[in-house]
C-alpha positions in Angstrom: 143.5 2.7 -9.7 141.6 5.5 -10.7 139.8 5.7 -13.9 141.2 8.6 -15.6 138.6 11.5 -16.7 137.5 12.0 -20.5 139.3 14.8 -22.0 136.6 17.4 -23.0 136.7 18.7 -26.0 135.9 23.1 -26.4 132.6 22.5 -27.3 131.6 20.1 -24.8 133.0 22.8 -21.9 130.7 25.5 -23.7 127.5 23.4 -23.5 128.0 22.1 -20.0 128.8 26.0 -18.8 125.9 26.9 -20.6 123.8 24.1 -19.1 125.2 24.6 -15.7 124.0 28.6 -16.1 120.6 27.4 -17.2 120.5 25.4 -14.3 120.9 28.5 -12.0 118.8 30.6 -14.0 115.9 27.8 -13.8 116.6 27.6 -10.2 116.4 31.3 -9.8 113.2 31.8 -12.1 111.8 28.3 -10.6 110.3 29.3 -7.3 108.7 32.5 -9.0 107.2 30.9 -11.6 106.2 27.7 -9.2 104.0 30.1 -7.3 102.5 31.8 -10.5 102.3 28.0 -11.8 100.8 26.8 -8.6 98.2 30.1 -8.5 97.3 29.2 -12.0 97.0 25.4 -11.3 95.2 26.0 -8.4 92.4 28.5 -10.7 92.8 25.9 -13.2 91.6 23.3 -10.9 89.0 25.7 -9.3 87.4 26.5 -12.6 87.6 22.9 -13.4 85.7 21.6 -10.5 83.6 24.4 -10.8 82.6 23.6 -14.1 82.3 19.9 -13.2 80.5 20.3 -10.5 78.2 22.9 -12.0 77.8 20.5 -14.9 76.9 17.7 -12.8 74.4 20.0 -10.4 73.0 21.3 -13.1 70.1 18.1 -13.7 69.8 17.8 -10.8 68.8 21.5 -9.7 66.7 21.3 -13.0 65.1 18.1 -11.5 64.6 20.0 -8.4 62.8 23.2 -9.8 60.5 21.0 -12.2 59.7 18.6 -8.6 58.7 22.3 -7.2 57.0 23.4 -10.0 55.0 20.2 -9.6 55.1 20.8 -5.9 53.6 24.1 -6.2 51.1 23.0 -8.8 49.8 20.1 -6.8 49.4 22.6 -3.9 47.5 24.6 -6.1 45.0 21.8 -7.3 44.6 20.7 -3.7 43.3 23.5 -2.3 41.1 23.6 -4.7 40.0 20.0 -4.4 39.6 20.6 -0.9 37.5 24.0 -2.1 35.1 21.9 -4.1 35.3 19.3 -1.3 33.7 21.6 1.1 31.4 22.6 -1.1 30.1 19.2 -2.5 30.1 18.0 1.4 27.5 21.3 1.8 25.5 19.9 -1.4 25.3 16.6 0.0 24.4 17.2 3.1 21.3 19.3 1.7 20.7 17.0 -0.7 20.3 14.2 2.1 18.1 16.3 4.0 16.0 17.1 1.0 15.8 13.1 0.2 14.9 12.5 3.8 12.0 15.2 3.1 11.1 13.6 -0.1 10.9 10.1 1.9 9.1 11.1 4.3 6.5 13.2 2.1 6.5 10.0 0.0 5.7 7.7 2.6 2.4 9.8 3.8 1.4 10.2 0.3 2.0 6.3 -0.3 -0.5 5.9 3.1 -2.7 8.2 1.4 -3.1 6.7 -1.7 -3.3 3.2 0.1 -5.9 5.0 2.2 -8.0 6.3 -0.8 -7.7 2.8 -3.0 -9.1 0.8 0.2 -11.8 3.5 0.6 -12.5 3.0 -3.1 -12.7 -0.7 -2.3 -14.9 -0.4 1.2 -18.0 -1.6 -1.0 -16.2 -4.7 -2.3 -16.1 -8.1 -1.5 -14.4 -11.1 -2.5 -16.3 -14.2 -2.5 -13.9 -17.2 -2.3 -14.7 -21.0 -3.8 -17.7 -20.4 -6.3 -17.4 -23.0 -8.6 -16.3 -22.0 -12.2 -19.0 -22.1 -14.6 -21.7 -21.5 -12.0 -22.6 -18.4 -14.1 -23.7 -20.4 -17.1 -23.6 -17.5 -19.7 -25.5 -15.3 -17.2 -24.9 -11.3 -16.1 -22.3 -11.8 -13.6 -23.9 -8.9 -11.7 -27.3 -10.5 -12.1 -25.9 -14.3 -11.1 -24.1 -12.5 -7.8 -27.0 -10.5 -6.5 -29.5 -14.0 -6.9 -27.2 -16.0 -5.0 -26.6 -13.7 -2.2 -30.1 -13.3 -1.6 -30.6 -17.2 -1.9 -27.6 -17.9 0.3 -28.3 -15.3 2.9 -31.9 -15.9 2.8 -34.9 -12.9 3.0 -34.1 -12.0 6.5 -30.6 -10.4 5.3 -31.8 -9.6 1.8 -35.8 -9.7 1.3 -35.0 -8.4 -2.1 -31.7 -9.1 -4.3 -28.6 -6.7 -3.4 -28.0 -3.8 -6.0 -24.5 -4.5 -7.0 -22.5 -2.3 -9.2 -19.9 -4.6 -10.3 -19.6 -8.1 -10.5 -16.9 -10.2 -11.8 -14.0 -13.2 -11.7 -10.6 -12.0 -11.2 -8.3 -13.0 -13.9 -6.9 -16.6 -13.7 -2.9 -17.2 -14.0 -1.6 -20.0 -16.0 -2.2 -23.4 -14.9 -0.7 -26.9 -16.1 -2.8 -29.6 -17.5 -2.4 -31.9 -15.0 -3.0 -29.4 -12.0 -5.8 -29.2 -10.3 -7.1 -25.3 -11.2 -9.2 -23.8 -7.8 -12.4 -21.6 -8.8 -10.9 -17.7 -9.4 -12.0 -15.6 -6.6 -15.5 -13.2 -7.6 -14.9 -9.5 -6.9 -18.6 -8.2 -6.0 -18.8 -4.0 -5.4 -22.3 -2.9 -3.6 -23.9 0.3 -4.8 -25.2 0.5 -0.9 -22.3 0.2 1.5 -25.1 -0.9 4.7 -26.1 -4.3 2.1 -22.0 -4.8 1.8 -21.7 -4.6 5.5 -25.0 -6.5 6.2 -23.6 -9.5 3.9 -20.2 -9.5 5.7 -21.3 -9.9 8.8 -24.0 -12.8 8.1 -21.0 -14.5 6.6 -18.9 -13.9 9.4 -21.3 -15.9 11.8 -22.9 -18.0 9.6 -21.7 -20.8 6.9 -22.0 -19.5 3.6 -22.8 -22.9 1.0 -23.7 -22.9 -2.4 -23.9 -26.1 -4.2 -21.9 -28.4 -1.8 -19.3 -26.1 -1.5 -18.5 -23.7 1.6 -17.6 -19.8 -0.2 -15.5 -17.5 2.1 -16.3 -13.8 1.9 -13.9 -11.6 3.0 -13.4 -7.2 2.6 -11.1 -6.4 -0.3 -8.1 -5.2 0.6 -5.1 -3.6 -0.9 -2.0 -5.6 -1.4 0.3 -3.3 0.9 -2.6 -3.1 3.6 -3.1 -7.1 3.2 0.5 -7.3 3.7 0.4 -4.7 6.8 -2.1 -6.9 8.4 -0.5 -10.3 7.6 2.8 -8.8 9.4 0.9 -9.7 12.9 0.1 -13.3 12.3 3.1 -14.3 14.2 2.1 -12.2 17.5 -1.8 -13.2 17.0 -0.9 -17.1 17.1 1.2 -16.3 20.2 -1.7 -14.6 21.7 -3.8 -17.2 21.0 -1.5 -20.0 22.4 -1.9 -18.0 25.8 -5.7 -17.8 25.6 -5.2 -13.7 25.4 -7.9 -11.6 24.2 -7.1 -9.6 21.1 -8.8 -7.9 18.0 -6.7 -6.6 14.5 -8.4 -3.3 14.3 -8.5 -1.0 11.0 -6.6 -0.8 9.1 -3.6 -2.7 10.5 -3.4 -1.8 14.4 -3.7 -5.2 16.8 -5.8 -4.2 20.6 -4.8 -6.4 23.6 -6.5 -7.0 26.5 -5.4 -8.8 29.7 -7.6 -8.2 32.6 -8.2 -4.8 33.0 -5.0 -3.7 30.8 -5.9 -2.9 27.2 -3.1 -2.0 24.7 -2.7 -1.0 21.5 -0.1 -1.8 18.9 1.1 -0.5 15.3 3.9 -3.2 14.4 4.5 -6.4 15.4 7.7 -5.7 16.6 5.7 -3.3 19.3 3.4 -6.0 20.2 6.1 -8.8 20.7 8.2 -6.4 22.6 5.2 -6.0 25.4 4.2 -9.6 25.5 7.7 -10.8 26.4 7.7 -8.6 29.2 4.4 -9.2 30.3 4.9 -13.3 30.0 8.1 -12.5 32.2 5.9 -10.9 34.9 3.8 -13.8 35.1 3.6 -17.3 33.9 0.7 -18.1 31.9 -0.5 -20.9 33.9 -0.5 -18.7 36.8 -2.4 -16.1 35.2 -4.7 -18.4 34.0 -8.0 -19.3 36.3 -8.6 -23.0 37.5 -9.7 -25.2 35.3 -13.0 -25.9 36.7 -16.0 -28.0 34.8 -19.5 -26.5 35.4 -21.8 -28.3 37.8 -23.6 -31.8 37.8 -26.4 -32.7 39.6 -27.7 -36.0 37.9 -29.1 -37.5 41.1 -31.3 -37.1 43.9 -31.6 -39.2 47.2 -34.9 -40.4 46.8 -33.5 -44.0 46.1 -30.3 -45.8 47.8 -28.9 -42.1 48.2 -27.3 -39.6 45.7 -24.6 -40.9 43.0 -22.6 -38.3 41.1 -20.1 -41.0 39.4 -17.6 -39.6 37.8 -18.1 -42.3 34.6 -21.9 -41.8 34.8 -21.5 -37.8 34.7 -18.9 -38.2 31.8 -21.4 -40.5 29.8 -24.2 -38.3 29.9 -22.1 -35.1 29.3 -19.7 -36.2 26.5 -16.5 -33.9 26.4 -17.8 -31.8 29.3 -15.4 -33.6 32.1 -11.9 -34.5 31.3 -10.8 -38.0 31.9 -8.6 -37.6 34.8 -9.9 -34.9 37.0 -7.3 -33.3 39.7 -9.6 -32.4 42.0 -13.5 -32.0 42.9 -15.8 -29.8 44.7 -19.1 -31.1 46.4 -21.8 -29.0 47.6 -25.4 -29.1 48.2 -27.6 -27.5 45.4 -28.7 -24.9 47.5 -24.8 -23.9 47.8 -23.6 -25.4 51.2 -20.3 -27.2 51.3 -20.4 -31.1 51.8 -18.1 -30.6 54.6 -20.5 -28.7 56.6 -23.3 -30.8 56.4 -22.0 -33.2 58.8 -22.9 -36.5 56.5 -21.5 -39.2 56.1 -19.8 -39.8 52.4 -19.0 -43.4 50.8 -16.8 -41.5 47.9 -15.2 -38.5 47.6 -12.8 -38.4 45.2 -11.5 -36.6 41.9 -11.1 -40.8 40.4 -14.5 -41.9 41.2 -17.0 -39.1 42.0 -19.1 -38.5 44.4 -21.7 -41.0 46.7 -23.8 -40.7 49.8 -25.9 -43.7 51.0 -28.7 -43.0 53.1 -28.1 -46.2 55.1 -25.1 -44.8 56.2 -26.3 -41.5 57.8 -27.6 -41.0 61.4 -30.9 -42.1 62.3 -31.2 -43.3 58.7 -32.1 -39.9 57.7 -31.9 -39.6 53.5 -28.7 -37.5 52.4 -28.6 -33.9 51.0 -29.3 -33.1 47.5 -25.4 -32.6 46.3 -24.1 -31.4 43.2 -20.4 -31.5 42.0 -17.8 -30.4 39.7 -14.4 -31.2 38.6 -10.8 -29.5 38.6 -9.1 -30.6 35.1 -5.6 -30.0 33.8 -5.4 -26.4 32.2 -4.8 -28.4 29.4 -8.6 -29.2 29.2 -10.0 -25.6 29.5 -7.2 -24.4 27.5 -6.2 -27.2 25.1 -3.1 -26.4 23.0 -2.9 -25.5 19.3 -4.2 -28.0 16.9 -1.8 -28.2 13.7 -1.9 -31.1 10.9 1.4 -32.8 9.7 3.1 -31.1 7.3 2.3 -31.7 3.7 4.5 -31.6 0.6 2.6 -32.9 -2.4 4.2 -31.0 -4.9 7.4 -29.8 -6.2 8.2 -27.0 -8.4 10.0 -29.4 -11.4 6.6 -28.2 -13.6 4.5 -25.1 -13.3 5.4 -24.5 -9.5 4.5 -25.3 -6.0 1.1 -26.2 -6.0 -0.1 -26.9 -2.4 -3.3 -26.0 -2.5 -6.3 -27.2 0.3 -8.4 -29.0 -2.8 -5.5 -31.1 -3.8 -4.0 -31.5 -0.5 -8.1 -32.2 1.3 -8.1 -35.1 -1.9 -4.8 -36.8 -1.3 -4.8 -36.6 2.3 -8.5 -36.9 3.2 -9.5 -36.6 6.7 -6.2 -35.1 7.8 -6.9 -31.7 7.4 -10.5 -29.7 8.9 -13.1 -28.2 7.1 -12.0 -25.0 8.2 -8.4 -24.3 9.1 -7.6 -21.2 11.2 -4.2 -20.5 10.0 -1.4 -21.5 7.7 2.2 -22.3 8.0 4.5 -22.5 5.2 8.2 -23.6 5.3 10.7 -24.3 2.5 11.3 -28.4 2.8 14.8 -27.5 4.6 12.8 -25.4 7.1 13.5 -21.8 6.2 11.3 -19.4 6.1 8.8 -18.4 2.8 10.2 -14.5 3.0 14.3 -16.0 3.1 13.6 -17.4 -0.4 12.8 -14.1 -2.1 10.1 -15.7 -4.3 7.0 -14.2 -5.3 4.3 -15.8 -3.8 0.8 -16.1 -5.5 -1.7 -17.5 -3.1 -1.0 -18.2 0.8 -3.9 -18.1 3.0 -6.3 -20.8 4.9 -9.1 -20.6 2.5 -7.1 -21.6 -1.2 -3.8 -22.8 0.6 -0.6 -22.0 -1.3 0.8 -21.5 -4.3 4.0 -20.1 -6.1 4.4 -20.1 -9.8 7.7 -20.1 -11.6 6.8 -18.2 -14.2 6.2 -15.2 -11.5 9.9 -15.4 -10.4 12.5 -12.7 -11.0 15.2 -15.5 -11.0 15.0 -19.0 -11.0 12.0 -20.9 -10.4 10.2 -21.4 -6.9 11.7 -23.3 -3.7 10.3 -26.7 -2.6 7.2 -25.9 -0.1 5.8 -27.6 2.6 2.6 -26.8 4.8 0.6 -27.2 7.5 -2.7 -26.0 8.8 -3.8 -24.5 12.9 -7.2 -26.1 13.1 -10.3 -25.9 15.9 -8.8 -28.1 19.2 -12.3 -30.2 18.6 -10.1 -31.2 15.3 -7.5 -33.0 17.1 -9.9 -34.9 19.6 -12.2 -36.3 17.2 -11.3 -39.3 15.7 -12.2 -40.1 12.2 -14.0 -43.3 11.0 -14.0 -44.3 7.2 -16.6 -46.2 5.5 -16.2 -48.9 2.7 -15.5 -47.8 -0.7 -18.5 -47.7 -2.9 -18.8 -47.9 -6.8 -22.3 -48.2 -7.5 -21.7 -46.2 -11.1 -19.4 -46.3 -13.8 -19.1 -43.3 -16.8 -20.4 -45.3 -19.6 -23.4 -42.8 -20.3 -22.9 -39.2 -19.1 -20.4 -39.6 -16.7 -19.6 -41.2 -13.4 -22.4 -40.2 -10.4 -21.6 -41.8 -7.1 -24.4 -39.6 -5.3 -24.7 -39.7 -1.5 -28.5 -39.5 -1.9 -28.0 -42.7 -4.1 -25.3 -44.2 -2.2 -27.3 -44.3 1.1 -30.2 -45.8 -0.7 -28.2 -48.9 -2.2 -26.6 -49.0 0.9 -28.9 -48.1 3.9 -27.5 -47.5 7.6 -23.9 -47.6 6.0 -23.1 -44.2 5.8 -23.7 -41.6 9.0 -25.7 -38.8 8.6 -23.2 -35.9 8.2 -20.1 -37.2 6.7 -17.4 -34.9 7.4 -14.5 -35.6 4.5 -14.8 -37.7 1.0 -12.1 -39.9 -0.5 -12.2 -39.8 -4.4 -10.1 -42.4 -6.1 -9.6 -44.4 -9.6 -10.6 -47.8 -9.3 -8.5 -49.6 -11.1 -5.3 -47.5 -10.0 -6.2 -45.9 -6.6 -5.2 -42.9 -7.9 -6.5 -39.3 -6.1 -8.8 -37.6 -8.5 -6.5 -34.4 -8.3 -3.6 -36.4 -9.9 -5.6 -37.5 -12.8 -6.7 -34.2 -14.4 -9.9 -34.4 -14.7 -12.8 -32.2 -13.8 -15.2 -32.9 -11.0 -18.8 -31.4 -11.1 -19.7 -32.2 -7.3 -16.9 -32.7 -4.8 -18.7 -32.6 -1.4 -18.9 -35.3 1.7 -22.7 -33.9 1.7 -23.2 -34.5 -1.8 -21.4 -37.1 -3.2 -19.3 -37.2 -6.0 -20.1 -36.4 -10.1 -17.6 -36.5 -12.9 -19.7 -35.7 -16.2 -17.9 -36.6 -19.8 -18.4 -33.8 -21.3 -16.5 -31.4 -18.7 -13.5 -33.2 -20.0 -11.3 -32.6 -22.8 -11.3 -34.9 -25.4 -12.5 -38.1 -23.2 -14.6 -39.3 -20.5 -14.2 -39.8 -17.1 -12.4 -42.4 -15.2 -14.2 -44.9 -13.2 -14.2 -43.9 -10.0 -14.9 -45.2 -6.1 -15.7 -42.8 -3.1 -15.7 -43.3 0.8 -17.1 -40.9 3.7 -15.3 -40.0 6.8 -17.6 -40.1 9.4 -17.3 -39.1 13.6 -16.2 -42.4 15.0 -19.0 -43.7 17.4 -17.5 -44.7 20.9 -20.7 -45.4 22.6 -20.2 -49.2 22.7 -16.5 -48.8 24.3 -18.0 -46.3 27.1 -21.1 -48.7 27.8 -18.2 -51.3 28.4 -16.4 -49.2 30.7 -19.3 -47.7 32.4 -20.1 -51.3 33.6 -16.6 -52.5 34.2 -16.5 -49.2 36.6 -20.1 -49.7 38.6 -19.0 -53.5 39.0 -16.4 -51.6 41.6 -18.5 -48.9 42.7 -21.0 -52.3 43.8 -23.7 -50.2 42.2 -25.2 -53.1 40.3 
């Protein structure tokens, strides 16, 4: 069943009809309008997008423009900097050249100044170990002039030498309980020839004054002394190898081996040469064989010619080694023993040589022979004689005082009277140079001294020292006397003079004591640890402590003993008798 359509009124029909017309009209216009509208919208979109893009890009563009300006600015500045760097490099190159030229000129000027300084000192001598107070208020010039004439004798100075100046060097700070070694005397001669005579005599003789052995040295600048000291290590090596050398003025080393002579300006050059030289020739190979001199103690007028080793050693102490490794025998006219045709009872290095008359044909007499022995190289070229290491002080007080006077007092008989060399290390084994310490004294005459107040940072390191002595010092044995205490300090002081001790103890002290040991009676303390001053301290004079030389107190009561060469004659005689029994000589 169909729904009936509603009836439309007139007005409704009109509206519908009008609507249809509009639709038709709209449908006709829309196509054109759409195209126009689409163009418009496209343009709108284009403008909007362009605006949006421009608005978005504008900050970026501004940033890019700013960066461009900055890059351009940096480029300009970098170009300018490169130009400046180039100019500065040229200036730096010129400055380096100028500095090198100035350094070379400064070195030349320094060497010239140092040379002039040493020339100004050429008439000076440094005299060490003159006891303090010896002048007794006298003019030092007059005192030293008379001292030199008195000690060196009229053969050197018929009249007192003419001196321009004489004075002691300034003394450093000293601890109250530390021994104070005598200050050095500086002497300026008016005539250079007199200075040379005094120096030459002092090198060849022992200079004594009031029982003290004086040392005389030329006066050198600190720079030159340092240059010469730099050769010490290579000099020690050359001495060990028995190579002849001389230290020339101002600081050059001349070395002679066989016919070859070389001169070195620096220790490094000498060490390089010695290293190459030692590789070419082992030292024992280069050395000649070690032969003794010829000995002829007997002749064949009795039972024969008896050149027995032990008899020869007994009659010539120290001239034959204890265990020879070879023997050579010839007649006193130089004919080898093997060419004489005689019969020999003994011919070996351990016993020596014996020719008996009764063993010869036709009972004729043996020829008169002489012998010599070949010894190990060590006998002719003894190794260096070093003392043990000493460390008597530490730097807890005013510094480290390893002075010879204090060491000899605390270790009597363990250091020779004239050391040839001093070696110093820290107690941990490092070199002195590695510590950076400023060293006050380091020589064989005074010993070693480092003072705390002279250090730029901190205090001195703790050092140990040892000394190289003549080979005889290591061979000789020291025998000590009994302790003597003949005096006490109740009077003017404690006087333990050797002359008085010999009178009171006859035949108990040797003629030439080598060492003296002084200690307090009650505490057995060495004199160097007491802080007291001595008036005489000498193995050849004895010991004197004067009460008026002490500060606010009198001397302690001291005892002394003397170190003498040991007398081994009795032991040699026993060994000789035993050996003679074996050879059927007795």
